[in-house]
ZAKOLVO-508448 format. One record per residue (C-alpha): x, y, z. Coordinates in steps of 0.02 Angstrom, whole numbers, padded with zeros to 5 digits, always signed. Last residue first. Layout:
# residues N
XYZ;...
END
This chain:
# residues 994
+04249+05373+01879;+04109+05246+01867;+04161+05164+02031;+04166+05332+02117;+03993+05372+02050;+03929+05206+02116;+03999+05244+02288;+03917+05415+02287;+03748+05340+02240;+03762+05210+02379;+03795+05347+02507;+03645+05448+02447;+03533+05293+02456;+03592+05240+02633;+03560+05404+02726;+03377+05356+02760;+03438+05231+02893;+03385+05049+02886;+03511+05018+03025;+03595+04874+02936;+03584+04974+02774;+03666+05126+02855;+03804+05015+02926;+03844+04932+02760;+03839+05101+02672;+03961+05178+02797;+04084+05035+02780;+04079+05048+02588;+04096+05237+02599;+04253+05226+02706;+04335+05092+02597;+04289+05188+02437;+04367+05348+02506;+04524+05250+02549;+04541+05189+02371;+04490+05354+02290;+04607+05476+02373;+04556+05603+02240;+04553+05744+02370;+04366+05764+02339;+04351+05575+02362;+04433+05596+02532;+04303+05725+02586;+04158+05615+02530;+04232+05460+02615;+04260+05557+02777;+04079+05615+02781;+04018+05437+02749;+04137+05368+02881;+04075+05494+03010;+03891+05460+02974;+03919+05271+02983;+04016+05287+03144;+03881+05397+03221;+03749+05269+03168;+03847+05122+03238;+03889+05200+03405;+04031+05109+03495;+04060+05263+03603;+04249+05267+03574;+04228+05215+03393;+04101+05354+03366;+04220+05478+03448;+04363+05423+03335;+04252+05434+03180;+04200+05612+03224;+04381+05663+03246;+04418+05585+03076;+04273+05680+02998;+04334+05845+03068;+04512+05818+03003;+04449+05763+02832;+04340+05918+02818;+04484+06032+02867;+04588+05956+02727;+04441+05969+02606;+04387+06148+02620;+04295+06123+02455;+04143+06220+02519;+04032+06065+02505;+04172+05968+02591;+04168+06094+02734;+03980+06070+02752;+03998+05880+02758;+04139+05894+02887;+04023+06002+02993;+03893+05862+02992;+04025+05736+03050;+04088+05855+03186;+03910+05887+03245;+03877+05699+03260;+04036+05673+03362;+03995+05817+03481;+03820+05746+03496;+03894+05583+03562;+04007+05674+03685;+03879+05784+03768;+04003+05862+03890;+03893+06019+03905;+04037+06132+03855;+04081+06014+03712;+03901+06010+03651;+03888+06200+03660;+04046+06226+03557;+03985+06099+03429;+03817+06189+03416;+03905+06351+03373;+04015+06263+03245;+03858+06185+03170;+03773+06353+03151;+03924+06431+03064;+03944+06277+02952;+03761+06289+02899;+03786+06468+02846;+03931+06412+02734;+03834+06261+02668;+03677+06352+02610;+03615+06219+02487;+03444+06199+02568;+03498+06034+02645;+03648+06125+02715;+03531+06250+02797;+03424+06111+02870;+03575+06022+02946;+03639+06183+03023;+03465+06222+03089;+03463+06052+03175;+03628+06084+03263;+03579+06260+03316;+03414+06189+03381;+03503+06060+03489;+03628+06183+03561;+03494+06311+03602;+03390+06174+03685;+03538+06120+03789;+03574+06300+03838;+03393+06330+03890;+03353+06516+03896;+03176+06480+03838;+03170+06631+03723;+03333+06577+03641;+03255+06406+03611;+03101+06485+03531;+03209+06587+03413;+03307+06433+03364;+03148+06331+03335;+03079+06468+03223;+03241+06456+03124;+03221+06268+03110;+03041+06288+03046;+03095+06413+02914;+03243+06303+02862;+03134+06147+02847;+03000+06240+02749;+03136+06294+02626;+03205+06116+02613;+03040+06027+02578;+03114+05863+02513;+03015+05749+02631;+03171+05716+02735;+03194+05905+02751;+03015+05926+02810;+03046+05790+02942;+03207+05876+02996;+03113+06040+03020;+02983+05948+03124;+03128+05890+03236;+03183+06069+03258;+03005+06120+03304;+03004+05978+03432;+03163+06044+03510;+03095+06221+03523;+02932+06161+03602;+03033+06064+03730;+03125+06224+03778;+02960+06318+03788;+02872+06191+03900;+02714+06287+03942;+02623+06124+03976;+02492+06152+03841;+02628+06214+03724;+02729+06056+03753;+02578+05942+03728;+02534+06030+03565;+02711+06008+03503;+02703+05822+03545;+02545+05804+03440;+02628+05902+03298;+02779+05786+03306;+02667+05633+03304;+02577+05691+03145;+02743+05740+03066;+02815+05567+03101;+02671+05482+03012;+02710+05593+02861;+02895+05551+02870;+02890+05364+02883;+03070+05349+02818;+03136+05246+02967;+03224+05395+03045;+03064+05497+03034;+02965+05363+03124;+03097+05353+03261;+03095+05541+03286;+02905+05536+03297;+02913+05400+03430;+03035+05508+03531;+02921+05660+03516;+02774+05558+03581;+02881+05497+03727;+02933+05673+03775;+02757+05747+03763;+02689+05601+03866;+02822+05633+04000;+02736+05794+04054;+02567+05706+04053;+02642+05566+04160;+02703+05690+04290;+02531+05772+04297;+02437+05606+04313;+02266+05603+04229;+02334+05547+04060;+02414+05394+04146;+02562+05330+04046;+02561+05143+04012;+02510+05155+03828;+02645+05283+03792;+02778+05174+03872;+02718+05025+03769;+02735+05131+03612;+02913+05176+03660;+02961+04996+03695;+02878+04935+03535;+02974+05064+03432;+03148+05042+03506;+03178+04860+03463;+03150+04883+03276;+03245+05047+03280;+03410+04985+03349;+03495+05146+03295;+03596+05148+03458;+03510+05313+03502;+03343+05230+03462;+03382+05081+03573;+03433+05197+03714;+03270+05294+03695;+03168+05134+03690;+03245+05074+03852;+03218+05243+03934;+03035+05249+03879;+03003+05069+03933;+03080+05101+04104;+02977+05260+04123;+02816+05168+04082;+02863+05027+04201;+02885+05149+04345;+02714+05225+04319;+02632+05056+04286;+02691+04983+04452;+02611+04809+04448;+02741+04744+04571;+02800+04605+04456;+02796+04722+04307;+02899+04854+04396;+03024+04726+04461;+03053+04652+04288;+03073+04825+04213;+03196+04875+04348;+03294+04714+04318;+03324+04765+04137;+03341+04951+04170;+03491+04938+04286;+03612+04849+04169;+03537+04946+04023;+03585+05113+04099;+03763+05054+04132;+03778+04992+03951;+03712+05155+03880;+03835+05266+03972;+03902+05362+03822;+03735+05349+03731;+03643+05426+03877;+03749+05583+03875;+03710+05645+04049;+03581+05773+04102;+03433+05692+04012;+03487+05513+04045;+03519+05561+04226;+03345+05628+04254;+03260+05470+04193;+03383+05362+04288;+03347+05455+04449;+03160+05444+04416;+03178+05256+04395;+03259+05244+04566;+03126+05357+04641;+02989+05240+04573;+03061+05078+04641;+03041+05106+04828;+03154+05039+04963;+03058+04935+05090;+03187+04806+05138;+03373+04847+05134;+03469+04697+05201;+03343+04579+05119;+03416+04622+04949;+03334+04522+04811;+03157+04576+04851;+03137+04648+04674;+03113+04820+04751;+03272+04792+04850;+03370+04747+04696;+03300+04900+04606;+03347+05010+04752;+03526+04946+04754;+03545+04967+04566;+03478+05144+04584;+03605+05181+04720;+03750+05118+04617;+03699+05211+04459;+03678+05372+04557;+03845+05353+04646;+03937+05321+04482;+03847+05469+04400;+03897+05590+04538;+04043+05679+04452;+03960+05676+04281;+03791+05733+04346;+03877+05876+04442;+03988+05944+04303;+03848+06032+04207;+03781+06114+04366;+03955+06175+04409;+03973+06254+04237;+03798+06327+04244;+03836+06432+04397;+03814+06439+04586;+03734+06268+04596;+03632+06226+04751;+03645+06043+04804;+03482+05967+04863;+03340+06048+04959;+03261+05885+05014;+03072+05861+05026;+03055+05789+04852;+02902+05778+04739;+02901+05623+04627;+02990+05665+04467;+02928+05697+04289;+02889+05880+04327;+03070+05897+04382;+03125+05876+04202;+03016+06020+04144;+03164+06135+04119;+03126+06316+04075;+03279+06381+04167;+03386+06252+04075;+03561+06222+04140;+03527+06291+04314;+03352+06214+04311;+03422+06042+04268;+03556+06055+04401;+03427+06101+04533;+03315+05956+04480;+03461+05837+04491;+03502+05904+04663;+03323+05871+04720;+03331+05695+04649;+03499+05663+04731;+03439+05728+04900;+03282+05620+04892;+03389+05469+04849;+03502+05506+04998;+03354+05522+05115;+03288+05358+05044;+03449+05270+05091;+03444+05331+05271;+03257+05298+05284;+03280+05115+05239;+03406+05092+05379;+03298+05188+05503;+03145+05083+05460;+03243+04921+05478;+03290+04977+05654;+03469+05020+05695;+03584+04931+05819;+03609+04752+05760;+03582+04777+05573;+03681+04939+05584;+03828+04848+05665;+03827+04724+05522;+03822+04867+05398;+03971+04950+05482;+04070+04787+05478;+04032+04760+05294;+04085+04940+05257;+04243+04914+05360;+04281+04762+05252;+04268+04860+05090;+04370+05008+05154;+04246+05146+05165;+04226+05309+05070;+04228+05496+05092;+04230+05641+04969;+04253+05823+05019;+04437+05829+04976;+04500+05673+04885;+04554+05500+04945;+04463+05523+05108;+04449+05352+05191;+04335+05319+05337;+04360+05224+05501;+04538+05281+05539;+04486+05392+05685;+04541+05547+05587;+04423+05495+05448;+04282+05469+05572;+04317+05642+05647;+04319+05716+05472;+04149+05640+05436;+04076+05709+05597;+04143+05884+05560;+04079+05872+05381;+03906+05826+05444;+03900+05983+05550;+03944+06092+05400;+03822+06000+05286;+03674+06016+05401;+03632+05845+05476;+03510+05707+05426;+03633+05562+05425;+03601+05516+05242;+03578+05695+05184;+03743+05749+05262;+03829+05606+05170;+03760+05672+05005;+03824+05847+05040;+03994+05782+05096;+04023+05678+04941;+03991+05492+04961;+04096+05341+04917;+04122+05187+04812;+03939+05146+04791;+03795+05065+04882;+03704+05160+05017;+03708+05075+05189;+03884+05118+05247;+03838+05298+05289;+03712+05232+05415;+03835+05139+05527;+03976+05267+05535;+03849+05407+05557;+03770+05319+05705;+03940+05284+05782;+03994+05465+05763;+03834+05530+05842;+03850+05404+05986;+04032+05452+06019;+04157+05330+05948;+04286+05230+06047;+04185+05069+06032;+04202+05074+05843;+04392+05071+05851;+04393+04914+05958;+04257+04837+05852;+04365+04852+05696;+04496+04737+05773;+04361+04616+05833;+04290+04611+05657;+04460+04576+05580;+04498+04435+05700;+04657+04368+05777;+04638+04278+05944;+04621+04110+05858;+04600+04141+05673;+04466+04258+05609;+04412+04320+05437;+04276+04191+05402;+04148+04279+05511;+04188+04443+05423;+04139+04364+05258;+03970+04301+05321;+03858+04437+05245;+03975+04459+05098;+03940+04284+05034;+04088+04249+04918;+04203+04218+05066;+04158+04035+05084;+04180+04011+04897;+04354+04087+04908;+04399+03957+05040;+04348+03819+04921;+04452+03897+04781;+04604+03913+04895;+04595+03727+04925;+04584+03643+05094;+04667+03476+05132;+04829+03560+05189;+04738+03652+05327;+04869+03746+05430;+04923+03853+05282;+04744+03892+05229;+04700+03968+05396;+04866+04062+05395;+04832+04132+05222;+04659+04189+05273;+04720+04272+05433;+04870+04355+05350;+04762+04425+05208;+04637+04494+05335;+04775+04576+05437;+04856+04649+05281;+04695+04727+05212;+04699+04694+05024;+04508+04717+05022;+04506+04544+05097;+04393+04486+04955;+04530+04546+04837;+04657+04438+04930;+04543+04286+04909;+04500+04316+04726;+04684+04328+04680;+04715+04167+04775;+04574+04084+04677;+04645+04145+04511;+04823+04091+04552;+04779+03915+04610;+04940+03811+04595;+05049+03966+04616;+04988+03989+04795;+05033+03809+04839;+05204+03822+04759;+05242+03992+04838;+05206+03936+05016;+05053+03970+05121;+05130+04114+05221;+05250+04193+05096;+05123+04167+04956;+04990+04266+05050;+05115+04404+05089;+05170+04417+04907;+04989+04414+04845;+04946+04559+04960;+05097+04656+04899;+05048+04627+04717;+04871+04688+04747;+04926+04847+04835;+04915+04832+05021;+04801+04936+05131;+04858+05109+05184;+04985+05159+05314;+04974+05348+05321;+05141+05423+05368;+05167+05580+05473;+05341+05648+05513;+05318+05735+05680;+05369+05917+05702;+05232+05958+05825;+05120+05811+05871;+04945+05880+05838;+04940+05792+05668;+04925+05625+05755;+04802+05541+05638;+04699+05408+05723;+04725+05221+05719;+04892+05247+05801;+05074+05198+05784;+05219+05297+05856;+05405+05292+05814;+05524+05390+05925;+05707+05432+05904;+05840+05472+06035;+05994+05581+06015;+05907+05747+06025;+05837+05818+06188;+05666+05814+06272;+05621+05631+06263;+05437+05593+06228;+05331+05490+06348;+05234+05637+06424;+05177+05687+06248;+05107+05519+06196;+04939+05508+06285;+04898+05687+06236;+04937+05647+06053;+04795+05523+06042;+04748+05340+06071;+04919+05266+06040;+04932+05090+05970;+05119+05064+05986;+05247+05181+06061;+05419+05126+05999;+05567+05216+06080;+05743+05204+06007;+05875+05263+06130;+06043+05347+06097;+06079+05429+06265;+06130+05609+06302;+05971+05647+06399;+05879+05483+06425;+05882+05493+06615;+05835+05677+06623;+05688+05656+06505;+05625+05511+06611;+05642+05614+06770;+05541+05755+06691;+05406+05633+06637;+05398+05558+06811;+05383+05732+06887;+05243+05782+06768;+05150+05620+06803;+05152+05648+06990;+05207+05513+07112;+05395+05515+07088;+05496+05355+07059;+05634+05334+07188;+05548+05198+07288;+05532+05088+07134;+05720+05095+07096;+05766+05179+06931;+05875+05073+06818;+05819+05122+06642;+05694+04979+06634;+05617+05036+06798;+05601+05212+06726;+05516+05144+06570;+05395+05039+06672;+05351+05185+06784;+05335+05295+06630;+05204+05175+06561;+05113+05191+06727;+05108+05381+06711;+05057+05370+06528;+04903+05270+06583;+04872+05133+06456;+04698+05139+06382;+04545+05060+06460;+04409+05021+06333;+04536+04973+06200;+04591+05062+06041;+04733+05159+06122;+04808+05007+06206;+04970+05105+06239;+05079+04955+06196;+05251+05008+06254;+05426+04975+06184;+05596+05041+06238;+05754+05012+06136;+05937+05011+06181;+06081+05128+06223;+06172+05098+06058;+06034+05160+05946;+06119+05125+05778;+06100+04937+05801;+05910+04959+05812;+05896+05035+05637;+05820+04892+05535;+05739+04819+05690;+05642+04981+05713;+05583+04975+05532;+05514+04799+05559;+05431+04851+05722;+05348+05003+05643;+05292+04910+05487;+05216+04767+05586;+05135+04890+05706;+05054+04987+05564;+04994+04832+05470;+04827+04892+05403;+04729+04787+05528;+04642+04933+05611;+04639+05083+05496;+04792+05190+05472;+04920+05300+05560;+05110+05294+05573;+05196+05434+05670;+05383+05465+05660;+05458+05576+05794;+05638+05636+05771;+05690+05721+05935;+05728+05904+05909;+05881+06018+05902;+05964+05940+05751;+05954+05752+05762;+06000+05708+05584;+05866+05590+05515;+05896+05404+05549;+05718+05376+05609;+05649+05472+05458;+05759+05371+05340;+05693+05208+05414;+05514+05272+05391;+05548+05320+05209;+05634+05155+05171;+05485+05060+05243;+05368+05166+05137;+05459+05114+04979;+05469+04931+05028;+05287+04920+05082;+05277+04738+05027;+05303+04582+05132;+05364+04542+05308;+05366+04352+05325;+05490+04343+05470;+05413+04487+05567;+05535+04551+05697;+05513+04495+05877;+05450+04631+05992;+05571+04772+06035;+05611+04780+06220;+05801+04784+06223;+05840+04888+06377;+06024+04929+06416;+06036+04935+06604;+06075+05066+06735;+06060+04981+06902;+05918+04919+07010;+05982+04774+07113;+06044+04900+07239;+05864+04935+07290;+05854+05109+07361;+05776+05115+07532;+05588+05137+07541;+05527+05316+07559;+05494+05370+07739;+05315+05356+07802;+05218+05520+07805;+05202+05600+07976;+05051+05556+08084;+05161+05472+08214;+05242+05641+08248;+05078+05706+08324;+05069+05889+08274;+04957+05923+08428;+04820+06003+08323;+04838+05858+08199;+04819+05735+08343;+04662+05826+08401;+04583+05816+08229;+04625+05631+08218;+04539+05602+08386;+04382+05694+08327;+04377+05592+08166;+04388+05428+08261;+04272+05485+08402;+04128+05531+08288;+04092+05709+08229;+03954+05800+08328;+03770+05764+08293;+03615+05862+08237;+03606+05770+08072;+03611+05905+07937;+03662+06060+08034;+03774+05972+08163;+03853+05856+08035;+03880+05999+07912;+03963+06110+08043;+04080+05969+08096;+04122+05933+07913;+04175+06112+07883;+04275+06129+08043;+04369+05969+08001;+04406+06034+07826;+04473+06197+07899;+04592+06096+08011;+04659+06003+07859;+04677+06164+07762;+04781+06239+07902;+04892+06084+07911;+04936+06085+07725;+05111+06009+07735;+05066+05863+07621;+05054+05748+07771;+04919+05860+07843;+04820+05865+07682;+04824+05674+07665;+04774+05652+07849;+04627+05771+07838;+04565+05693+07676;+04577+05517+07746;+04476+05573+07897;+04346+05652+07784;+04328+05490+07689;+04298+05399+07855;+04171+05531+07906;+04054+05513+07757;+03948+05671+07772;+04010+05758+07613;+03987+05605+07500;+03996+05669+07321;+04104+05822+07361;+04206+05710+07476;+04244+05599+07327;+04316+05743+07224;+04431+05795+07367;+04484+05615+07398;+04574+05605+07231;+04681+05762+07249;+04729+05723+07429;+04766+05542+07387;+04890+05593+07251;+04980+05712+07366;+04977+05585+07509;+05059+05447+07408;+05172+05391+07550;+05139+05206+07527;+05034+05197+07686;+04935+05346+07622;+04900+05254+07460;+04848+05102+07559;+04717+05206+07650;+04661+05277+07481;+04639+05100+07414;+04535+05049+07564;+04427+05205+07545;+04398+05170+07361;+04355+04989+07398;+04228+05043+07530;+04153+05168+07408;+04135+05032+07276;+04057+04908+07397;+03930+05041+07449;+03889+05071+07267;+03866+04885+07239;+03742+04874+07383;+03644+05026+07324;+03625+04961+07147;+03593+04789+07217;+03435+04846+07307;+03372+04945+07158;+03404+04799+07040;+03305+04682+07153;+03166+04809+07178;+03129+04827+06992;+03189+04934+06848;+03362+04943+06768;+03397+05125+06723;+03580+05117+06771;+03634+04946+06840;+03789+05017+06928;+03826+05201+06901;+03972+05237+06785;+04114+05145+06698;+04171+05042+06848;+04297+04908+06798;+04439+05026+06844;+04390+04999+07027;+04453+04819+07021;+04617+04867+06938;+04647+05004+07066;+04608+04887+07211;+04737+04765+07142;+04867+04903+07123;+04848+04953+07306;+04854+04771+07360;+05014+04746+07260;+05092+04901+07339;+05043+04848+07515;+05100+04667+07506;+05090+04647+07697;+05009+04476+07688;+04843+04547+07751;+04852+04678+07615;+04870+04542+07484;+04716+04451+07549;+04612+04611+07554;+04666+04651+07375;+04615+04476+07321;+04442+04503+07396;+04429+04669+07305;+04473+04587+07141;+04344+04450+07168;+04208+04580+07200;+04256+04679+07045;+04261+04523+06937;+04089+04476+07003;+04024+04648+06954;+04115+04638+06786;+04020+04481+06736;+04102+04350+06622;+04274+04314+06693;+04221+04338+06874;+04085+04208+06846;+04224+04075+06830;+04188+03944+06699;+04031+03932+06593;+03900+04065+06563;+03765+03972+06657;+03611+04079+06687;+03477+03988+06786;+03289+03989+06760;+03123+03959+06845;+02977+03836+06843;+03094+03691+06877;+03261+03740+06803;+03257+03809+06625;+03433+03852+06568;+03493+04015+06492;+03665+03959+06434;+03631+03779+06379;+03454+03804+06316;+03350+03657+06264;+03331+03621+06076;+03164+03675+05999;+03255+03760+05852;+03440+03728+05852;+03542+03846+05962;+03655+03956+05854;+03586+04120+05921;+03617+04070+06103;+03628+04231+06203;+03507+04330+06095;+03381+04190+06067;+03392+04144+06253;+03359+04324+06299;+03202+04326+06192;+03137+04165+06270;+03175+04228+06446;+03085+04392+06414;+02933+04298+06347;+02927+04179+06495;+02943+04326+06615;+02801+04416+06525;+02690+04263+06527;+02710+04246+06715;+02684+04433+06747;+02528+04454+06639;+02416+04512+06779;+02543+04640+06839;+02635+04620+07005;+02646+04781+07106;+02717+04711+07269;+02892+04683+07197;+02890+04702+07007;+03050+04631+06931;+03132+04544+07079;+02966+04483+07147;+02925+04406+06977;+03097+04325+06974;+03071+04255+07149;+02904+04180+07099;+02983+04100+06943;+03116+04013+07044;+03299+04066+07023;+03419+03922+06989;+03594+03981+07031;+03734+03982+06903;+03783+04160+06942;+03656+04248+07054;+03697+04427+07001;+03678+04378+06819;+03507+04297+06844;+03423+04448+06923;+03513+04563+06801;+03447+04465+06650;+03270+04483+06717;+03296+04671+06740;+03366+04681+06563;+03204+04607+06499;+03108+04737+06599;+03217+04876+06527;+03188+04815+06348;+03314+04715+06248;+03486+04641+06273;+03546+04680+06095;+03715+04591+06096;+03884+04670+06059;+04005+04552+05967;+04164+04519+06066;+04134+04330+06062;+03960+04363+06131;+03949+04532+06214;+03830+04610+06339;+03796+04788+06395;+03718+04884+06539;+03792+05060+06547;+03901+05068+06701;+03951+04930+06820;+03831+04802+06744;+03941+04742+06603;+03918+04566+06536;+04033+04447+06442;+03991+04286+06349;+04124+04181+06265;+04048+04061+06138;+04104+03882+06151;+04242+03836+06029;+04180+03752+05871;+04214+03566+05858;+04360+03518+05746;+04340+03426+05582;+04413+03560+05469;+04242+03592+05393;+04214+03654+05214;
END
């Protein structure tokens, strides 16, 4: 929806005084190769001028012009135009990078000093000269300082070509001239101590520059260091003679002689007279309170209480930290207004600009504070330590409230703190300020849902918000409940009465453009995040970008280390630094996650700064780590595990598990991450996620295959199916038989576990047909699939067919040396014999399975064979022995968190207890089994539990309830075509006869 106003022209900014960089509306631009940057430089330093093609070629290559020079310049210009004007319609002429004749002109609009730091520097120096000519010494000094602050390093670093080389030298000479002019003004202002410290470093860079040496001599002399000044002259004289064969010039020689003669005119100027207009005043600098403040009532009370805390011997310092846009300043200012009346000597406020390129200098902040407290300019000391001491002296005994907003770190704050009780300080920062001793630390998190809705309603009006409650709910959720984002959206809606919340919600539905929607005038979520991002070191910035690429709600340290390719200890240090910078959340130790909008911002930065190959590699490194960890967990739980034989080989080491308990917990703790990453890979494989091209399908399916073995597949069946459906489509579309075979197997397995036998069989048989007998991983899976088909045949009363398949699977296991698998197949053969009425053969086979499982050392195999032996023993009429085996299996299932098997074992144990006439215990077991079946929504488990409960209740002569249970069980068994139906029907008929 359009509000009818034309979009504002893009604001372009360029830095050449330091690392070359460009921004469009505060978004960094990729300015390309060095030669392309050289072309941009040639145009930038001639603002608005048309530069002919020949001149551009000379600028880039000089006398060594390559054959392709004309085409290269055209190509560079075309690429730059695409970067600088991304919204330009195809084939439309450029309006920023303009073709003029056979050359080009760069027209950024308005004053060049606003868009290029070099022009801003030149203009600032010119203004300083003008102010100095008018006698405004202090203003000229400050103006030179502001101009020089634009320099962030060498001019045009790494830019090739004679034009860049020429201007590199010219700009450096202008910088040195400005530095010298500023130092001269500093001496005129009596700042000889400060000048002496600063000029010493410059002399080390330019030891033969006589004017700098003269400033150094004068600053030392005025600071009472005459001997050092004379030694400096001797040093420079020796250097000039040795290096250039000349004596010092007349200016430096004359200054030396005047110092020798203690010329009184060289003395420092007297301090300016005190200004009587400066008197002790009561400052009231708090920003306006927030009229629509919403939420945070509990935290507000805590902050207010901290500010009102009894003074004791220390100044109460309250520090609020949180991500950009979380509402720290709003909370601090609102709390300050709550208590302002109690601080009778006033309030001081300073924006420390901690998230910006150039932060506030604590020394200059102290100047402002001292002015506000009545100190005349001429009485303010030069050194930071002296200013801080004077500030502490002035506030001693006063009741002042000091708000320090947007601090970069604790070092910036310390000089601004009072030294004695009576005052209170509240600080806000994007980083945690744990280094502040004795400070009360508060983390300002995003809103709760209700708080976000309250703020939205306060801005747009309660009636309008109430008219579209679902759309408003969607909007604040899309904001991730970030207060700044909620305020921006609500304000946009408030000033557009024709808009609906639903229409705005549609605009935010596309995550790739959501950040673009979250801006209003000077307010913008992306710009707020960008400030924090620009403070990061390169390694931190890279980690911040890449860690956002995998789907999911967070990453444990080991997984994050895999993504960024660092050892775990080093990765943890980077992650902690991002957390402390307010760019990551850490809701639990060793686990990091993004705010939703920060994740979108990080991904956008990755798209601009990382190659597609690097983005794909980051996700694949995580998948490799997860597969390796899954293999480690499988081996820890089952030393004879063949699970890893089903996987593609991994290069990662994965998580090492010290014991079986940790290995058993790992798949449960990481299941959400694994499901998320497999869904992401499947989308990419289906070409539905252009942000992550090139991700492979096979590793995703391998992850699911491993997870269903290590996790109770029946518990998570719906999550598995959500991934498997699109995975199957993608596998067929790509002709990936290996992946499709695994998808079919997993789908059939889940259908079999849900007793959906008709659907399961064709999936399993299709999996078998797709497996490649020549592939080692497929041969290992062949034994598993054949066993699964045999189980299905046995469950559907095709016992003899089942035995043939079981024996085939057994042969595969023995061929592969899979002892644990062999034990499981032997157990399944025992069940087939039992179904055929051969109870003694079933027991013998189940006992052999138990011995084989013990030999394998696999806890899961031991649990499974104990369960099957219990069933066989009961079938042979040995209920007491069966109960012992089933109790053992139950203990294993609980330890392994195999919830569905726990329910089945409880139902089977209830049957044994009923056989032994231990009816109360049988009822309790059966009811537990029924509860688990209900929880898992498993029809077969529910039927088994209800049948066991009905038998136990009938033994207690609770006929009505027993009949209800058995009736439900029979209906379920018949729906499932389960072999248990006849026995259940017979028991119901006997109850009816009785």
